[in-house]
TILUM-728729 format. One record per residue: residue in three letters; x, y, z of N, C-alpha, C in turn; residue number from 1. Coordinates in pm, 1 decimal, m for minus. Example, Ala and Ser with C-alpha at 12.3 -4.5 7.8 and 13.67 -1.06 7.14 Angstrom:
<rs>
(ALA (1319.0 m569.0 780.0) (1230.0 m450.0 780.0) (1320.0 m330.0 780.0) 1)
(SER (1285.0 m225.0 708.0) (1367.0 m106.0 714.0) (1290.0 3.0 787.0) 2)
</rs>
This chain:
<rs>
(MET (82.0 m118.2 0.0) (0.0 0.0 0.0) (86.4 124.5 0.0) 1)
(PRO (35.1 228.3 m66.6) (112.7 352.7 m67.0) (121.2 413.6 72.8) 2)
(ALA (220.4 495.5 91.7) (242.0 557.1 222.2) (129.2 652.1 259.1) 3)
(TYR (79.8 730.0 166.3) (m26.1 826.8 194.8) (m154.9 779.3 131.1) 4)
(CYS (m225.6 702.7 202.0) (m349.5 644.7 151.2) (m466.9 732.7 191.4) 5)
(THR (m557.8 753.7 99.6) (m678.9 829.5 131.0) (m793.5 732.5 142.0) 6)
(LYS (m904.7 783.5 188.9) (m1021.5 697.8 202.9) (m1071.5 654.9 66.3) 7)
(MET (m1127.7 538.3 62.2) (m1192.0 491.8 m60.1) (m1322.5 568.1 m74.3) 8)
(ARG (m1348.3 617.7 m192.6) (m1470.0 693.0 m215.0) (m1548.7 630.6 m328.3) 9)
(CYS (m1675.4 644.7 m317.8) (m1763.6 596.9 m423.6) (m1750.3 690.7 m543.5) 10)
(ALA (m1764.5 637.4 m661.5) (m1752.3 718.5 m782.1) (m1858.9 826.2 m788.9) 11)
(PHE (m1972.9 804.2 m727.0) (m2083.5 900.1 m733.5) (m2087.1 993.0 m612.3) 12)
(ALA (m1983.0 991.9 m530.4) (m1980.9 1074.9 m411.0) (m1916.0 1210.1 m435.9) 13)
(SER (m1893.2 1248.2 m559.4) (m1828.6 1376.3 m587.4) (m1926.0 1490.6 m560.6) 14)
(PRO (m1877.3 1605.1 m516.3) (m1966.7 1716.4 m483.5) (m2030.9 1781.2 m607.3) 15)
(GLU (m1965.7 1773.3 m724.2) (m2023.7 1834.5 m843.9) (m2127.1 1740.4 m904.5) 16)
(PRO (m2237.6 1796.3 m947.9) (m2336.5 1710.2 m1014.7) (m2286.2 1669.1 m1153.4) 17)
(ILE (m2326.1 1553.8 m1196.5) (m2285.7 1504.0 m1327.9) (m2365.9 1577.5 m1434.7) 18)
(ARG (m2294.2 1630.0 m1535.1) (m2361.2 1703.3 m1642.1) (m2432.4 1606.8 m1735.5) 19)
(GLU (m2548.8 1646.7 m1775.4) (m2623.4 1564.1 m1869.1) (m2571.3 1587.6 m2010.3) 20)
(LYS (m2575.7 1484.1 m2090.1) (m2532.1 1496.1 m2228.5) (m2638.0 1568.3 m2309.8) 21)
(LYS (m2590.5 1642.0 m2410.6) (m2683.4 1710.3 m2499.4) (m2742.8 1608.3 m2595.5) 22)
(PRO (m2868.4 1622.6 m2625.1) (m2926.3 1529.1 m2721.7) (m2869.1 1553.8 m2861.3) 23)
(ARG (m2855.6 1448.4 m2937.1) (m2801.9 1457.6 m3072.0) (m2899.7 1533.2 m3161.0) 24)
(ALA (m2847.0 1616.5 m3249.1) (m2932.3 1694.4 m3338.9) (m2997.0 1601.3 m3440.5) 25)
(LEU (m3117.1 1634.6 m3476.8) (m3187.4 1555.0 m3575.8) (m3124.6 1573.3 m3713.0) 26)
(ARG (m3140.8 1474.1 m3797.7) (m3087.0 1480.5 m3932.1) (m3159.7 1589.7 m4010.5) 27)
(LYS (m3082.1 1670.4 m4081.0) (m3139.7 1781.7 m4154.9) (m3218.1 1728.6 m4274.1) 28)
(LYS (m3337.9 1779.9 m4291.0) (m3420.4 1739.6 m4404.4) (m3409.3 1846.3 m4511.9) 29)
(LEU (m3374.4 1803.2 m4632.8) (m3355.6 1896.0 m4743.4) (m3489.0 1936.3 m4804.3) 30)
(THR (m3493.0 2060.6 m4849.3) (m3611.0 2106.4 m4922.1) (m3600.5 2057.4 m5065.6) 31)
(GLU (m3705.3 2074.9 m5143.0) (m3704.0 2030.1 m5283.2) (m3596.6 2103.8 m5362.7) 32)
(GLU (m3579.7 2233.9 m5336.7) (m3477.5 2311.4 m5407.0) (m3338.1 2258.8 m5374.8) 33)
(GLU (m3314.1 2228.1 m5248.0) (m3183.5 2176.3 m5207.7) (m3158.7 2038.1 m5267.4) 34)
(LYS (m3263.6 1957.4 m5279.8) (m3248.5 1825.2 m5341.4) (m3210.7 1838.4 m5488.1) 35)
(VAL (m3274.8 1930.9 m5558.9) (m3244.0 1952.7 m5700.8) (m3101.1 2003.6 m5715.1) 36)
(GLU (m3062.4 2096.3 m5628.7) (m2927.1 2151.1 m5633.1) (m2823.2 2042.3 m5605.4) 37)
(ALA (m2849.2 1956.0 m5509.4) (m2757.1 1847.0 m5476.7) (m2746.0 1749.3 m5593.3) 38)
(ALA (m2856.6 1721.9 m5661.2) (m2853.7 1632.1 m5776.8) (m2771.4 1693.1 m5889.4) 39)
(GLU (m2784.2 1824.7 m5910.2) (m2704.6 1892.2 m6012.9) (m2556.0 1885.5 m5979.4) 40)
(LYS (m2522.2 1904.8 m5853.0) (m2382.1 1896.3 m5811.3) (m2326.7 1756.2 m5833.8) 41)
(ARG (m2407.3 1654.3 m5802.1) (m2362.7 1515.8 m5823.7) (m2338.4 1489.0 m5971.6) 42)
(ALA (m2429.2 1537.8 m6057.0) (m2415.4 1517.0 m6201.2) (m2291.2 1588.6 m6254.4) 43)
(ALA (m2267.8 1711.8 m6207.6) (m2150.3 1787.1 m6251.9) (m2022.4 1717.8 m6207.1) 44)
(ARG (m2022.4 1667.5 m6084.1) (m1903.0 1596.9 m6034.3) (m1878.6 1468.8 m6113.3) 45)
(LYS (m1984.8 1399.2 m6149.5) (m1970.6 1276.2 m6226.9) (m1911.0 1306.7 m6363.6) 46)
(GLU (m1958.5 1413.5 m6429.3) (m1902.5 1453.6 m6558.7) (m1755.4 1489.7 m6544.8) 47)
(TRP (m1722.1 1561.8 m6437.8) (m1583.7 1602.3 m6416.1) (m1494.2 1480.5 m6394.1) 48)
(MET (m1542.7 1382.5 m6318.0) (m1464.3 1261.3 m6293.4) (m1443.6 1181.8 m6421.8) 49)
(GLU (m1545.7 1176.1 m6507.7) (m1531.6 1107.0 m6635.7) (m1430.7 1178.1 m6724.7) 50)
(ALA (m1434.8 1311.9 m6728.5) (m1338.7 1388.1 m6808.1) (m1197.3 1366.5 m6755.9) 51)
(LYS (m1182.0 1361.0 m6624.6) (m1051.1 1338.0 m6564.3) (m999.9 1198.5 m6599.5) 52)
(LYS (m1088.6 1100.3 m6596.7) (m1050.0 963.2 m6629.7) (m1006.4 953.7 m6775.9) 53)
(GLU (m1081.6 1018.4 m6866.7) (m1044.2 1019.9 m7008.3) (m909.0 1087.0 m7027.0) 54)
(TRP (m885.8 1196.4 m6954.4) (m758.4 1267.8 m6963.5) (m644.1 1176.0 m6920.3) 55)
(GLU (m659.5 1107.1 m6809.2) (m553.2 1021.0 m6759.0) (m526.9 903.4 m6851.9) 56)
(GLU (m631.5 851.0 m6917.1) (m612.6 740.7 m7011.0) (m541.7 787.2 m7137.6) 57)
(ALA (m557.9 914.6 m7174.0) (m497.8 966.8 m7296.4) (m350.3 1002.6 m7278.6) 58)
(LEU (m301.9 1007.7 m7155.5) (m162.8 1045.4 m7131.4) (m68.4 932.5 m7170.6) 59)
(LEU (30.2 965.5 m7250.8) (133.2 869.4 m7288.6) (266.6 918.6 m7234.7) 60)
(PRO (338.6 837.1 m7158.6) (466.5 881.8 m7104.0) (568.7 906.5 m7214.7) 61)
(TRP (652.1 1005.3 m7192.6) (756.6 1037.9 m7288.7) (866.2 933.2 m7278.7) 62)
(ARG (910.8 885.7 m7395.7) (1018.9 787.1 m7397.5) (1149.2 862.6 m7379.7) 63)
(GLN (1210.3 842.0 m7265.7) (1327.0 921.1 m7228.2) (1449.5 881.4 m7308.3) 64)
(ASP (1520.8 982.3 m7354.4) (1647.7 964.0 m7423.0) (1756.7 1006.4 m7324.8) 65)
(GLU (1851.8 918.5 m7297.8) (1955.4 948.2 m7198.7) (2042.7 1066.5 m7240.0) 66)
(ASP (2056.9 1088.0 m7370.0) (2143.8 1195.2 m7418.6) (2068.4 1324.9 m7445.7) 67)
(PHE (1940.8 1330.2 m7409.6) (1861.5 1450.0 m7438.0) (1911.8 1567.0 m7354.1) 68)
(LYS (1937.7 1680.0 m7420.4) (1980.3 1802.2 m7352.6) (1897.4 1917.8 m7405.3) 69)
(TRP (1855.4 2004.4 m7316.2) (1784.2 2124.2 m7358.4) (1884.5 2219.9 m7422.1) 70)
(PRO (1841.5 2297.5 m7521.9) (1932.7 2395.8 m7582.2) (1978.6 2497.7 m7477.3) 71)
(THR (2095.0 2553.7 m7501.0) (2148.5 2653.4 m7409.5) (2053.9 2772.8 m7403.5) 72)
(GLY (2027.0 2818.6 m7283.8) (1939.0 2933.7 m7265.7) (1794.6 2896.9 m7236.6) 73)
(THR (1763.1 2766.8 m7236.5) (1626.5 2724.5 m7206.1) (1600.6 2740.6 m7056.6) 74)
(LEU (1490.4 2803.4 m7023.6) (1454.0 2815.8 m6883.0) (1407.8 2679.8 m6832.8) 75)
(GLY (1460.3 2638.4 m6718.7) (1425.7 2507.1 m6665.1) (1354.7 2517.7 m6531.6) 76)
(ILE (1286.1 2410.3 m6497.4) (1214.9 2403.4 m6370.3) (1221.3 2258.6 m6321.9) 77)
(TYR (1243.9 2240.6 m6192.4) (1251.0 2105.4 m6138.1) (1111.7 2044.0 m6127.6) 78)
(LYS (1109.8 1910.9 m6116.7) (983.8 1836.8 m6112.8) (895.1 1882.6 m5997.2) 79)
(SER (951.7 1894.8 m5878.8) (870.8 1933.4 m5762.5) (813.1 2073.8 m5779.0) 80)
(ASP (893.0 2164.1 m5836.2) (843.8 2300.0 m5858.1) (734.7 2302.5 m5963.9) 81)
(ALA (751.6 2223.0 m6069.8) (650.3 2217.5 m6176.4) (519.9 2159.9 m6123.0) 82)
(LYS (529.8 2058.2 m6038.3) (408.7 1997.6 m5981.7) (333.2 2096.9 m5894.9) 83)
(SER (405.0 2171.6 m5813.1) (336.3 2264.7 m5723.6) (286.6 2389.1 m5797.3) 84)
(LYS (364.5 2439.9 m5892.2) (325.7 2563.6 m5961.4) (208.0 2541.7 m6055.2) 85)
(TYR (207.7 2431.3 m6129.2) (105.8 2407.6 m6231.0) (2.3 2303.7 m6189.5) 86)
(SER (7.0 2255.3 m6067.4) (m88.1 2154.9 m6016.3) (m90.7 2030.0 m6103.8) 87)
(LEU (26.4 1979.8 m6138.8) (37.2 1860.2 m6221.6) (52.0 1736.9 m6133.7) 88)
(THR (9.0 1624.1 m6186.2) (27.5 1497.0 m6117.7) (152.5 1429.9 m6172.8) 89)
(ASP (191.5 1317.7 m6113.0) (308.0 1244.9 m6163.5) (284.9 1196.9 m6306.2) 90)
(ALA (163.2 1152.9 m6336.8) (132.3 1106.8 m6472.3) (145.1 1220.8 m6572.7) 91)
(ASP (102.2 1341.2 m6534.1) (115.7 1457.1 m6622.3) (262.6 1489.8 m6645.1) 92)
(ILE (340.6 1485.4 m6539.9) (482.7 1519.2 m6548.1) (556.8 1421.9 m6639.2) 93)
(LEU (521.7 1293.6 m6632.3) (592.8 1193.8 m6712.1) (568.9 1209.0 m6861.6) 94)
(THR (467.4 1284.0 m6902.7) (442.5 1305.1 m7045.5) (531.5 1414.3 m7103.3) 95)
(LEU (593.3 1495.6 m7019.5) (675.3 1607.0 m7066.2) (818.4 1562.2 m7092.3) 96)
(ARG (880.0 1625.4 m7193.5) (1021.7 1597.6 m7218.5) (1102.6 1658.1 m7104.7) 97)
(HIS (1204.3 1585.7 m7061.1) (1286.2 1636.3 m6952.2) (1429.8 1590.4 m6967.7) 98)
(GLU (1517.6 1666.9 m6908.7) (1660.0 1636.6 m6911.8) (1700.9 1583.1 m6775.7) 99)
(SER (1768.1 1469.0 m6775.9) (1814.2 1409.6 m6650.6) (1956.2 1455.3 m6621.7) 100)
(ILE (1983.1 1475.9 m6495.9) (2116.4 1514.9 m6453.6) (2192.6 1387.0 m6421.8) 101)
(SER (2311.9 1373.3 m6477.5) (2387.6 1250.3 m6456.5) (2425.3 1235.5 m6309.7) 102)
(ASN (2421.7 1112.0 m6262.3) (2453.3 1076.3 m6123.7) (2364.4 1149.0 m6022.4) 103)
(SER (2242.8 1178.7 m6062.3) (2149.6 1245.6 m5972.1) (2007.9 1199.8 m6005.2) 104)
(PRO (1924.0 1182.9 m5904.4) (1785.7 1143.7 m5933.4) (1701.7 1259.7 m5986.4) 105)
(LYS (1758.5 1380.0 m5987.4) (1682.3 1497.0 m6030.3) (1678.6 1508.2 m6182.2) 106)
(SER (1572.4 1567.1 m6229.0) (1559.7 1600.4 m6370.3) (1487.1 1732.7 m6377.6) 107)
(PHE (1507.0 1804.4 m6488.9) (1436.6 1930.7 m6499.3) (1367.2 1941.1 m6633.2) 108)
(PHE (1263.0 2021.8 m6632.9) (1172.3 2035.5 m6745.4) (1181.2 2176.8 m6798.5) 109)
(SER (1145.1 2192.9 m6925.6) (1141.7 2325.7 m6983.6) (1027.7 2404.0 m6920.3) 110)
(TYR (1053.8 2528.9 m6891.1) (952.8 2614.7 m6828.6) (835.0 2636.3 m6922.8) 111)
(ILE (860.3 2630.4 m7053.3) (757.4 2657.1 m7154.0) (663.3 2538.3 m7171.3) 112)
(THR (704.4 2419.4 m7134.1) (621.1 2301.1 m7156.8) (506.5 2289.9 m7058.3) 113)
(SER (470.8 2398.5 m6996.8) (356.5 2396.5 m6905.7) (224.9 2395.5 m6982.1) 114)
(GLU (231.1 2388.0 m7116.1) (109.6 2382.8 m7197.5) (22.6 2264.4 m7156.9) 115)
(THR (85.7 2156.4 m7114.9) (9.8 2039.1 m7072.1) (m82.3 2074.9 m6956.7) 116)
(SER (m31.0 2152.7 m6863.8) (m115.6 2190.7 m6750.5) (m230.3 2279.1 m6795.7) 117)
(LEU (m204.9 2366.7 m6893.1) (m311.5 2454.1 m6941.7) (m417.9 2373.3 m7013.9) 118)
(LYS (m376.9 2275.5 m7094.5) (m473.4 2189.9 m7163.5) (m554.5 2110.1 m7062.1) 119)
(ARG (m485.6 2061.2 m6960.2) (m552.5 1981.6 m6857.2) (m656.0 2066.7 m6784.6) 120)
(ASN (m616.5 2187.0 m6747.3) (m707.9 2272.9 m6672.3) (m828.3 2313.6 m6756.5) 121)
(SER (m809.9 2334.5 m6886.0) (m922.6 2376.0 m6969.1) (m1018.0 2260.3 m6994.9) 122)
(SER (m966.0 2137.7 m6999.6) (m1054.0 2024.0 m7026.7) (m1122.0 1971.7 m6900.8) 123)
(LEU (m1069.3 2006.8 m6785.5) (m1123.5 1953.5 m6660.5) (m1188.4 2060.7 m6574.3) 124)
(VAL (m1237.2 2164.5 m6635.0) (m1302.4 2269.7 m6556.9) (m1428.0 2212.0 m6492.5) 125)
(PRO (m1437.3 2217.6 m6357.1) (m1554.1 2158.9 m6290.3) (m1679.4 2242.3 m6309.0) 126)
</rs>
């Protein structure tokens, strides 16, 4: 037993009263207008998902050439920067021509080849 033992107390012997739980809110019932609006949103999202799926199926990865070099003076951008700036996915990035740096996992892309992102954004407008 511990050196400083206190009396055993009942769990319900506390001086503060136990707070009652709040009742759960009832499920919100939609009006007819809200139901129509929700159906339109679902249909628009379905169309957008189909367009996105078609876009992803149409992407063909670029066949990388080990000796590929961008011309001198070409503005370059790294993969991570291109993904964040243009909201591209890995599949989108792999379709772009890129130059690999020897003995490094990094590669960089032409700054001008962001046309893919513009085409993607115009075809997938929600």
